[in-house]
C-alpha positions in Angstrom: 0.0 0.0 0.0 1.2 3.5 -0.9 0.3 6.6 1.0 0.4 10.2 -0.2 3.3 11.8 1.7 2.5 14.9 3.7 3.6 18.3 2.4 6.5 18.5 4.9 8.0 15.3 3.6 7.6 16.4 0.0 9.4 19.6 0.6 12.5 17.8 1.9 14.9 18.9 4.6 18.3 20.3 5.0 21.4 18.1 5.5 22.0 19.8 8.9 18.5 18.9 10.2 18.9 15.1 9.5 22.6 15.0 10.3 22.1 17.0 13.4 25.3 16.0 15.3 28.8 16.9 14.1 32.4 16.7 15.0 35.6 18.3 13.6 38.2 15.6 12.9 40.8 18.2 11.8 40.5 22.0 11.7 38.2 22.9 8.8 36.7 19.4 8.3 33.4 18.6 9.9 31.8 15.2 9.9 28.0 15.2 10.4 26.4 12.1 11.9 22.9 10.6 12.2 21.7 7.6 14.2 18.6 5.9 12.6 15.9 5.2 15.2 15.7 1.7 16.7 18.7 0.5 14.7 22.4 -0.3 15.8 23.7 1.9 12.9 25.3 5.2 12.2 25.5 7.4 9.1 28.1 10.1 8.5 28.5 12.8 5.9 31.3 15.0 4.8 31.1 18.1 2.5 33.8 17.5 -0.1 34.4 21.2 -0.6 35.8 21.2 2.9 38.2 18.5 2.0 39.3 20.4 -1.1 40.0 23.5 0.9 42.2 21.6 3.3 44.1 20.0 0.5 45.6 23.4 -0.2 47.9 23.3 2.7 50.6 20.6 3.1 50.3 20.5 6.9 46.6 19.9 6.8 47.0 17.4 4.0 49.5 15.4 6.1 47.0 15.5 9.1 44.3 14.0 6.9 46.4 11.2 5.6 47.7 10.4 9.1 44.1 9.3 9.8 44.5 6.5 7.3 45.8 3.0 7.9 49.0 1.9 6.0 46.8 -0.1 3.6 44.6 2.9 3.0 47.6 5.3 2.5 48.9 3.0 -0.2 45.6 3.0 -2.1 45.2 6.7 -1.6 48.6 7.4 -3.0 47.7 5.5 -6.2 44.9 8.0 -7.0 46.2 11.0 -9.1 42.9 12.6 -10.2 42.0 15.3 -7.6 38.2 14.6 -7.8 38.7 10.9 -7.2 41.1 11.5 -4.3 38.7 13.8 -2.7 35.8 11.4 -3.0 37.7 8.4 -1.9 39.1 10.2 1.2 35.7 11.6 2.1 34.1 8.2 2.0 36.8 6.5 4.0 36.9 9.2 6.7 33.0 9.1 6.9 33.1 5.3 7.3 35.7 5.4 10.0 33.8 7.9 12.0 30.7 5.7 11.7 32.6 2.7 13.0 34.1 4.5 15.9 30.7 5.9 16.8 29.2 2.4 17.0 32.1 1.3 19.1 31.6 4.2 21.5 34.9 5.7 20.7 35.8 9.3 19.8 37.1 10.2 16.3 40.6 10.9 17.4 43.4 10.7 14.7 45.0 7.6 16.2 41.7 5.7 16.4 40.7 6.7 12.9 44.1 5.3 11.7 43.5 2.1 13.6 40.4 1.4 11.6 41.1 0.3 8.0 38.5 0.2 5.2 39.7 -1.5 2.0 37.9 -3.3 -0.8 36.9 -6.9 -0.4 37.2 -9.3 -3.3 33.7 -8.2 -4.4 34.7 -4.6 -4.3 32.5 -3.8 -1.3 34.2 -2.0 1.6 35.6 -4.3 4.3 36.5 -3.1 7.8 39.4 -4.3 9.9 40.9 -3.0 13.1 43.2 -3.9 15.9 41.7 -6.3 18.5 42.0 -3.5 21.1 39.0 -1.8 19.4 36.8 -4.8 19.8 35.3 -7.5 17.6 33.5 -8.1 15.4 33.7 -5.0 13.3 30.5 -3.4 11.8 29.6 -3.7 8.1 30.2 -0.5 6.1 28.8 1.0 3.0 30.1 4.2 1.2 28.6 6.5 -1.4 29.4 9.9 -2.9 27.8 12.3 -5.3 28.4 16.0 -6.1 29.4 17.9 -3.0 28.9 15.0 -0.5 30.5 11.8 0.7 28.4 9.6 3.0 29.0 6.3 4.8 26.9 3.9 6.9 28.0 1.3 9.5 25.7 -1.3 11.0 26.6 -3.4 14.0 24.6 -6.4 12.8 23.9 -7.5 9.3 24.8 -5.9 6.0 24.1 -2.3 5.2 23.8 -0.2 2.2 23.7 3.6 1.6 23.5 5.7 -1.5 23.4 9.5 -2.1 22.5 10.9 -5.5 22.3 14.5 -6.7 18.9 15.2 -8.4 19.5 15.8 -12.1 17.6 15.4 -15.4 20.0 12.6 -16.4 17.7 10.1 -14.6 15.0 10.9 -17.2 17.3 9.7 -20.0 18.1 6.4 -18.4 14.8 5.7 -16.6 14.0 2.7 -18.8 17.1 0.9 -17.5 15.9 0.8 -13.8 12.3 2.0 -13.5 9.2 0.0 -14.4 5.9 1.8 -15.3 4.3 0.4 -12.1 7.1 1.9 -10.0 6.8 5.3 -11.5 3.0 5.2 -10.9 3.6 4.4 -7.2 6.0 7.3 -6.9 3.6 9.8 -8.5 0.9 8.7 -6.1 3.2 9.1 -3.1 4.9 12.4 -3.9 2.8 14.1 -6.5 4.4 17.5 -5.9 7.8 16.2 -6.9 9.1 16.4 -10.5 9.9 13.2 -12.3 13.7 13.6 -12.0 13.3 13.8 -8.2 11.1 10.8 -8.0 13.4 8.7 -10.3 16.5 9.8 -8.3 14.7 8.5 -5.1 14.1 5.2 -6.8 17.6 4.9 -8.1 19.2 5.7 -4.7 16.9 3.2 -2.9 17.8 0.4 -5.3 21.5 1.2 -5.1 21.4 1.1 -1.3 19.6 -2.3 -1.4 21.9 -3.7 -4.0 24.9 -2.9 -1.8 23.4 -4.8 1.1 22.7 -8.0 -0.9 25.0 -10.6 -2.3 26.1 -9.7 -5.8 24.2 -11.2 -8.7 23.5 -10.6 -12.4 20.5 -8.4 -13.0 20.0 -7.7 -9.3 19.4 -4.0 -9.8 16.6 -4.4 -12.3 15.0 -7.3 -10.3 14.3 -5.1 -7.4 10.7 -3.9 -7.8 9.1 -1.1 -5.8 5.9 -2.3 -4.2 5.0 0.5 -1.7 6.0 3.9 -0.5 5.0 5.1 3.0 5.8 8.2 5.1 6.0 8.8 8.8 8.5 9.0 10.2 10.7 9.5 7.1 10.1 7.9 3.7 10.1 4.1 3.5 10.2 2.2 0.3 9.3 -1.5 0.1 10.6 -3.8 -2.6 10.3 -7.3 -3.8 13.5 -9.0 -5.0 14.7 -12.0 -7.0 14.6 -15.5 -5.7 17.0 -16.1 -3.0 17.1 -12.7 -1.4 13.7 -12.5 0.1 10.4 -11.0 -0.9 10.3 -8.1 1.6 13.1 -5.6 1.3 13.0 -2.1 2.6 15.0 1.2 2.4 14.6 4.4 4.2 15.1 7.7 2.4 15.2 11.4 2.7 15.2 14.4 0.3 18.1 16.7 1.2 19.0 20.0 -0.4 18.7 18.7 -4.0 20.0 15.2 -3.2 18.4 11.9 -2.4 19.7 9.8 0.4 18.7 6.1 0.9 19.9 3.5 3.3 19.0 0.0 4.5 20.1 -2.7 7.0 19.9 -6.3 6.0 19.7 -8.3 9.2 21.9 -11.4 9.4 20.0 -14.6 8.7 17.3 -13.2 6.5 16.7 -15.1 3.4 
């Protein structure tokens, strides 16, 4: 069942309202955090423009890279394109803050460096840390788009997060990921949004779900939106292909011209 979202949900909210807590990990770089209700999880967001400003001084740049593990420093050094370096670093720092938040630890430089997030064989981010920080480590998901990098960590089960800037490009590729029935549901739920905004919401939700599920061919297209509900937040329910379960859900928010979606896939769910 799909409900028409109230006007306050349709108008969206600012990043600072959802990510209402913040900390400064080095002078000039603030990480905003958000703890989803009733879930052992954390989301963190960094404005990439702040990272770019810090890059301009060698001293601040060294302070940033000092928050990386040796394995992360090696990967970071391999990136030469400034935009990619900024996105990668923003995602890793956001993810580390999430992990420490769940462990009940402050985002001090030495603790950030003690947490390492490198790609697993599948390409998904994999967290490791010294045993002194505790075991097991949370699962982590990372995304970036436009001016933001965002990460999510979940203490139990797999998680997925995605952020997408709303652009007209989704209109040109809609037939690759959106069924007619899905577009109809979204028009009913958020009739005051334009089509690009609705499609970006759908894309972000499917990306978040895909990241939380085992990889498989055609998985993205096999996720079908079945319902949209509001209160609190926007919740999207999906059906999936055989083997991943028939009831999948993602939470979402409209933020300053971006769509954010996230999900937690509890361990043991089929």
